[in-house]
C-alpha positions in Angstrom: -34.9 -14.4 4.7 -37.0 -14.9 1.7 -40.2 -15.7 3.6 -40.1 -12.5 5.3 -39.9 -10.6 2.2 -42.9 -12.9 1.3 -44.9 -11.8 4.4 -44.1 -8.2 4.0 -45.3 -7.9 0.3 -48.5 -9.8 1.3 -48.9 -6.9 4.5 -48.4 -4.5 2.0 -51.2 -5.7 -0.5 -53.0 -5.7 2.6 -52.6 -2.0 3.4 -53.1 -1.2 0.2 -56.5 -3.2 -0.3 -55.4 -5.3 -3.0 -57.3 -8.4 -3.8 -55.5 -12.0 -2.9 -56.2 -13.0 -6.2 -53.5 -11.3 -7.6 -50.2 -12.9 -8.7 -47.9 -11.5 -6.3 -44.0 -11.4 -7.0 -42.5 -14.0 -5.4 -38.2 -13.7 -4.9 -36.4 -16.4 -6.0 -33.1 -17.9 -4.1 -29.9 -17.1 -5.7 -28.3 -19.8 -7.7 -26.4 -22.4 -5.4 -23.6 -22.7 -8.3 -21.6 -19.7 -6.9 -18.0 -20.1 -6.2 -17.7 -20.4 -2.2 -16.9 -17.2 -0.5 -13.2 -17.7 0.5 -12.4 -18.0 -3.6 -13.8 -14.4 -4.2 -12.4 -12.8 -0.9 -9.1 -12.9 0.8 -10.2 -14.1 4.6 -7.0 -15.2 6.0 -5.1 -13.5 8.8 -1.8 -14.8 7.7 -0.4 -14.2 4.2 2.3 -16.4 4.1 4.2 -14.2 1.2 8.0 -13.7 1.3 7.9 -10.6 0.0 5.4 -7.6 0.5 5.2 -4.4 -1.7 4.2 -0.8 -1.5 4.3 2.5 -2.8 5.2 5.6 -1.1 4.2 8.5 -3.5 3.6 12.4 -3.4 1.8 14.2 -6.0 0.9 18.1 -6.8 -2.0 18.8 -9.2 -2.5 21.6 -11.5 -4.9 23.3 -8.6 -2.4 22.9 -6.2 -3.7 20.0 -4.4 -0.9 18.1 -2.8 -1.2 14.6 -1.8 1.0 11.7 -0.2 0.1 8.4 -0.5 1.4 4.8 1.0 -0.5 2.0 -0.5 0.5 -1.8 0.1 -0.7 -4.9 -2.1 -1.9 -6.6 1.1 -2.6 -4.4 4.4 -0.1 -5.8 6.1 2.3 -4.3 3.4 0.6 -0.8 4.3 1.2 -1.4 8.0 5.2 -2.1 7.4 5.8 0.7 4.9 4.3 3.1 7.7 6.2 1.4 10.1 9.1 2.4 7.5 8.1 6.1 7.4 8.4 6.4 11.0 11.6 4.5 11.7 13.4 7.2 9.4 11.6 6.6 6.0 10.2 10.1 6.0 13.6 11.7 6.7 15.3 9.6 3.7 12.5 10.6 1.6 13.5 14.4 2.2 17.1 13.6 1.2 16.4 12.0 -2.2 17.2 13.6 -5.5 14.7 16.2 -6.8 12.3 14.7 -8.9 11.5 11.6 -7.2 7.9 11.2 -6.8 7.2 7.6 -6.1 9.3 5.1 -4.1 8.8 1.4 -4.6 9.5 -0.2 -1.3 10.2 -4.0 -0.6 9.3 -5.9 2.5 11.4 -9.2 3.0 9.1 -11.2 5.8 11.5 -13.8 6.4 14.6 -11.8 7.3 16.6 -12.3 10.7 14.8 -9.1 11.8 10.9 -8.5 11.9 11.2 -7.0 8.3 13.8 -6.1 6.0 13.1 -2.9 3.8 14.6 -2.6 0.5 13.8 0.6 -2.0 13.3 -1.3 -5.5 12.8 1.8 -7.7 12.9 5.4 -7.5 10.8 6.8 -9.8 9.5 10.3 -11.3 7.4 11.8 -13.9 10.0 11.3 -16.8 12.1 8.7 -15.6 14.0 6.5 -13.0 16.8 7.1 -10.8 18.7 5.7 -7.8 17.7 8.1 -5.6 21.0 9.5 -4.4 21.8 12.1 -7.4 23.4 9.2 -9.5 22.1 7.2 -12.4 24.2 4.2 -11.6 26.0 2.9 -8.6 29.0 4.5 -8.7 31.5 5.6 -5.6 29.2 8.9 -5.9 26.2 6.9 -5.3 27.9 5.0 -2.1 28.9 8.3 -0.8 25.7 10.1 -1.5 23.9 7.3 0.6 26.4 7.3 3.4 26.1 11.1 3.8 22.3 10.6 3.6 22.7 7.9 6.5 24.7 10.2 8.7 22.3 13.2 8.5 19.2 10.5 9.1 20.8 9.2 12.4 21.8 12.4 13.8 18.3 13.5 13.3 17.0 10.7 15.3 19.3 11.3 17.8 18.5 14.5 18.3 15.1 13.9 18.6 15.4 10.9 20.7 14.2 8.4 18.7 17.2 6.0 17.3 15.8 2.7 18.6 12.8 3.3 16.2 15.3 3.7 13.1 15.0 0.9 10.7 17.4 -0.1 7.9 16.5 0.5 4.5 18.7 -0.8 1.7 19.0 1.1 -1.3 18.5 -1.5 -4.4 17.3 1.2 -6.7 19.0 1.2 -10.2 18.1 2.5 -13.5 16.9 -0.3 -16.0 17.2 0.2 -19.6 14.1 0.1 -21.6 13.2 -2.8 -23.8 
């Protein structure tokens, strides 16, 4: 490659009718003390992690621009977060209490099923919550989750996609500030 560049420089000099006695720049090869490529980039198709994390977030700015973001730590985390949305997660998002803008989703890759999904955080612009119209896991929390499950299952049944439902476990709790 370097030889090709030097040849191109020589041809350019001939085209410009520059004397060969002028010192033309030579390209110095890069240093060989760089890290091997596998230290700089993730090059494996298997992560090998037990847990994966993704965020599912919605926003609306002052110009009325709306956005919906699904972002995983690794590519497979993003894939499985989208899979969870397709399997009833989108319906669950509609049932969360007002003010929830971001859900932190944890995927357990070593579960009995293909992947187990856990909603670990429900966050808003000012606070965090359980997502089920309560601040703590009380009897009202479990009643709201059961009602939500019934609504999601009924909608899936009406659409004929019950076989696509994934099991979402809500683990979100309010954490005291340190």
